[in-house]
N, C-alpha and C positions, 0 to 999 in steps of 0.2 A: 224345770224348762230353761234351755239355755235361750240366755236375750241378749249375748254378743254377737249375731250373727257367724260365729266360725264353729257353733257347734259344740265348745266348750263346757263342762258342766262345771257348777258352782265350787265342785273339788279339784278343779283340773290343774294341772303342774304348768308354771310357767314356761315348759320346754313343751309340752304335749301339743303333738301336730294338728293344724286346723281341721276339722272335717270336712266335707265335702258337703256346701248346703245347697238345697233347690231353693230358686226365687219362692218356691210357695212357703219356706219355711218347714220342709217336712224334715223331718231330725234322721239319724241315720242307725241303724239295727248292727249290731256287730256280736255274728254266731263264734264264740269263746269257749276254747277248751282250758279248762283251769288243768289239767293235768290231775295226777291219781288222788292228790289232796294234801299234800304236804308244800307247806307254803311255800318251801323253798326249787321244788319245782314246778312253782307258775312261770312263764316265759316273761322276757321283763315285757314284752306289749301288752301281756292281757293284766299284768299288775297294774298299766299305765291305767287302762282303758277302765279298770274296773275302780279306780280311783276319781276318773275323772267324768265318770257315767252321771246321767242323771235319776236311771233306774237301775238295776239289776234284775231280770229273772231268772231264777235259777236252780239248777235241780236241786235234790237232795244230794246226788253224789259230788259233789267238788269235797264234803267234808269240814266239821265242827272249825277247824281252824281257819281255813279260809272265809267261810260265809261269818266267823266271828269278827273279823275285819273289815268286812261291810257294814257302814251304817245301818243299823235297821229301821229307818227313814226311808232308806229307796231301795229296799230290799222287798222282794214277792217272790215267795215260793211258789213254781209251779210245777214241782217234780212230780215224779211217778214212782212207782215203790211195787215191786212184782208181789200181789198178791195183800197189798195194803192199799191205803188213802193213795189216789192217782188224779191227777191234772186232766182233765180230755184235751185232747193236744188240737184240737180245735179253738178251747179256749184259749191257749197258748198264743195260737195265730193270730186271733184275732184281735188277745192284748199288746200283741206287738206292733202289729200296724195303727191300735189304738195310738198308743204312747209315741210311736212314732211322728203320726202328723197331727199329734201336740207338738214337736217340736222337740222332741227328746232326744237326747244321746242315749239310744237302750245296749245294755250290755245282755245278752240270752245265752246268759252262764253255762255251762256242761261239765260235767265229771270226763275226764281223758281229752279225747280229741273230740268237736262232735260232729265228724262225718265216719266217726266208729261204732255201729249202733249207736248213735245220739241222737238218732232223728233231725241231724243238720238237713241233711237232705231235703228232707222233705219241707223244711221251713224255710228255707232258699227258694225254693222252688215258690212257696206262697210268696215270700215276698214280690218276687219277680215279677210273681203272676199280678200281683195287685199295685205295682211301680211303688213299692218303697226300698230306697238304696240298704243295702248292706253290705259288710265286707265280713271273711272267714279269719279268723285269726286261731290256727289250729291248737292244740292242746300234747303233752307227752301221752298215750295212749295208756289208759292200765291193763292192755292186755300185753302189751313187753316190760311196762317199770313195775308193773307188779308180781309175776314173778320175778325176774332178777334184783328185786330187794329181798327176796326170801331166798336169793341163791342161785336161782332157777333160770338159766341163760334158753332161751325158745330157740336157737340153732347155736348147733356144736358141731365141731369138724367130723369128730368120733360116732355120733348118735343122730343129727337130723340137720339135713343142708334142706330142709323145706319145711314151713309153716303154716298154719290152716288158721285161722278165727272162724269163730262163730259163734250165732248168740242163741242163746238157751231158752230166748224165752219172745217166741215167735209171735204176730199180729197174731192173738187169737181168731177172727174173721177167715185168716184165713183156711181153705177149705182143706188143705194137708201140707204137711211141714215142706219146705225148699231146702231143707237139709237133707244130704243123699250120704250117711254114717257108711255104709256101702263104701262108696268111693273114698272118704276121708280114710276109712280103715286100710283101703291098702295103700295109700300113701306114703304111710313109712316115714313119716314126717309128724313134727309133734302138733299137736291139736291144743288152740288153746277157747275153750268156752266161757263167756261172757253171760251174765246174769244165768249162770246156771243150776244152783244150790239146788233150786226145789226139782228139777225135774231130772236130775244127777242119776234115779234110781233108773229111768227111762230109757237116758242117750247110752250110757254104759251099760245098759242089755245088746242097746241096739248094736255097738260095738263089738260086743264080743259075738254076736249073734254074725257080724260081719267078716270073722275069721281073726280079731284083734286077742290077740292073748292073755288069759285073765292076770298075768303075772305082771303085765305091761305097769310101767311107774305113774304112779297120781298123786297131787298135789293141789290143794283147794289153799287158794290163799285171800284167808278176809280179811276186808279193810286194810288195803295193801296203802303202805307209806304211811299211815293214822297211826294217834298214840297208840292205841288198841288193836294193831294188826296181829294178828292170830297165822298160824299154818298147821290144817293137818295131812301126814300122808300118808300114800296106801299102796293100793295096785287097784286093776279093773275089777277083780275081784271084791277088792276087802274097803274100797274106797267110801261107800255107802255107811259101813258099819261106824269107821273113820272119820265123816261126818258127823253121825248121830249121836259120837262119844263126846266128840269133844264142843257137838252144840253150834255148829258152824252155820252162819245167816251171813244172807245176804246184805250187804253187795262181798261176793266173793269171785273169784278168777278161778276156772280150772286148768289145770298143762297135765295135759292126758302124752306120754311118750318118754323113751327113756334117757331125755334129757331130765326130765323128772328126779331120778335119782341121782344126779348129781350133787343135788343140794347137801346128800349125807355128806358128800366128800369139804366141803365148803364150809359148812353152818358153825361149825365152832369155831373156825379165821374168822368169820364175821363177827360172833358175838364176843369172842373173847378182844377186837380189836373194836368194837364199841360202833363200828361204822354202821350196823345193820341188825340190832336185837332180832332175833326173830327165834324165838322157842319153839318147840313146837305145842299146837296146841293141846295136845294128847300128855304133856311134859306135866303135870299140873304142878301147882306150889306147896309147899311146905306142907300145910290145913288142910292136902288136899284138893284144893279149885282149882279150877284149871283157868288160865290168866292169858292174856299174851304181854307182851312186850313194846317197849314206847322203839319206833323208827327214825 
């Protein structure tokens, strides 16, 4: 906990601007987006706040390189992973409040951008409801960065003038899905699905039933910008088999639409230039194994 009255943690930089602190000593919570996982894609502000924080409550999605740079003593894992271990949102909300009321400078670190399927909106509402000061620090969303480092633009003048971002992992307590796959199929633009690896068979079938052609290009980008990033490509008809053959697992982004095919025209250049070595997951090593290259 900071004791200088300005809210700067023990690791604060000398030029770190003071945090607004109330007379009652309540600290500030920063809802920070870490970007897709490459430390070089952290914003300057995010990096500064992480370094000066008293406590960092993090998701599992910021990636091993970013998390590895945070001292273990001030790190708390409150992440949620589809189908695996998870921390109830109620606990995370309560923990943020507890730490702030103790006077701590708290960074709630999330993968990508905190307000893009990151529950940042829910947490902001909770903090406001209980009177805890907070600030939102946007991050580079993996919904755009993931495809781009794999050589896939989410918009392209020749292929897509619109893009839709969709969650593939809705609140399980909902009575029915809020995603209108029929409407999405009719847009003619790019569809980017986050957290959609497990339900890939279901929503690709829904899109086909809604009239989207089975030959529509699809790409899966696993662990975008992480050292073990991999990419699998196919079509609406074949992408489930491609996923299974490559062993693609969360976290991964699904890109559906003609833009996914542009990767084939640029990936060799990206590899040769060394700027984004993103060999397809289905291209095994010499020993027949499947592996990803560093990004």
